[in-house]
Legacy VTK file of the C-alpha trace (Angstrom):
# vtk DataFile Version 3.0
C-alpha trace
ASCII
DATASET POLYDATA
POINTS 90 float
20.381 -42.274 12.951
21.977 -39.887 10.462
19.374 -37.590 10.782
17.542 -36.215 13.969
14.578 -37.682 13.071
12.007 -39.812 10.555
8.801 -39.857 9.791
7.090 -43.085 9.785
3.968 -45.109 11.605
3.212 -44.817 15.542
3.582 -48.717 15.712
7.265 -48.700 13.879
8.322 -45.307 16.028
6.962 -47.247 19.015
9.378 -50.501 18.111
12.046 -48.101 17.629
12.337 -46.006 20.396
13.747 -48.705 22.518
16.920 -49.878 20.155
17.325 -46.107 19.720
17.571 -45.759 23.429
19.609 -48.834 24.187
22.647 -47.843 21.903
23.013 -43.976 23.021
23.272 -45.276 26.354
25.650 -47.940 24.950
27.713 -45.333 23.078
27.635 -42.935 26.355
30.108 -45.603 27.689
32.786 -45.030 24.934
34.492 -47.866 24.674
35.716 -50.529 22.372
33.079 -53.283 23.218
30.781 -50.682 23.010
31.995 -49.358 19.388
32.070 -53.024 18.075
28.571 -53.942 19.851
27.149 -50.680 17.773
28.790 -51.897 14.833
27.254 -55.004 14.481
23.624 -54.163 15.549
23.719 -51.547 12.649
24.941 -53.708 10.236
28.151 -52.787 9.970
27.473 -48.893 9.307
30.784 -46.908 10.813
29.038 -43.415 9.820
26.832 -43.990 12.447
29.015 -45.816 15.156
30.931 -42.229 14.663
27.813 -40.216 14.900
26.751 -41.463 18.168
30.073 -41.654 19.886
31.074 -38.282 18.646
27.569 -36.513 18.749
25.052 -38.300 20.539
27.191 -39.814 23.612
28.346 -35.954 24.566
25.069 -34.368 24.127
23.261 -36.513 26.392
25.925 -37.065 29.099
24.252 -35.973 31.673
20.645 -36.984 30.856
19.862 -40.392 31.971
17.417 -41.710 29.687
14.486 -40.146 27.276
16.667 -39.321 24.122
13.534 -39.528 21.696
10.443 -38.326 21.664
7.464 -39.423 19.057
5.047 -36.840 17.714
1.767 -38.095 16.192
1.030 -36.602 12.745
-2.639 -37.932 12.009
-4.078 -40.509 9.337
-2.509 -41.155 6.367
-4.578 -41.525 3.008
-7.859 -43.446 3.096
-6.750 -46.239 5.926
-6.591 -45.461 9.420
-2.571 -45.217 9.656
-1.300 -42.770 12.186
1.834 -41.199 11.601
4.344 -40.058 13.328
7.661 -38.317 13.493
10.563 -39.845 16.111
13.530 -37.691 16.437
16.283 -36.570 19.259
15.049 -34.551 21.872
17.650 -31.657 21.881
LINES 1 91
90 0 1 2 3 4 5 6 7 8 9 10 11 12 13 14 15 16 17 18 19 20 21 22 23 24 25 26 27 28 29 30 31 32 33 34 35 36 37 38 39 40 41 42 43 44 45 46 47 48 49 50 51 52 53 54 55 56 57 58 59 60 61 62 63 64 65 66 67 68 69 70 71 72 73 74 75 76 77 78 79 80 81 82 83 84 85 86 87 88 89
């Protein structure tokens, strides 16, 4: 979450999206409990908690959901794996 987006497979991006959406929604509450829950779910990464509360929560304060988007990039290599980029909406 420190970067604005990552490149991965479509399946992994679809699995990641609901998790990120929940974390941003929780950070919008801006309470001690939300900070602790996010810290636990992120494995103690305090820099991620800080960025979620200080950058993303104010950015999406008036938005009710849909904080991320998945952009399909096409097939990668000889295998039938479709790449995608998941990123935050500006």
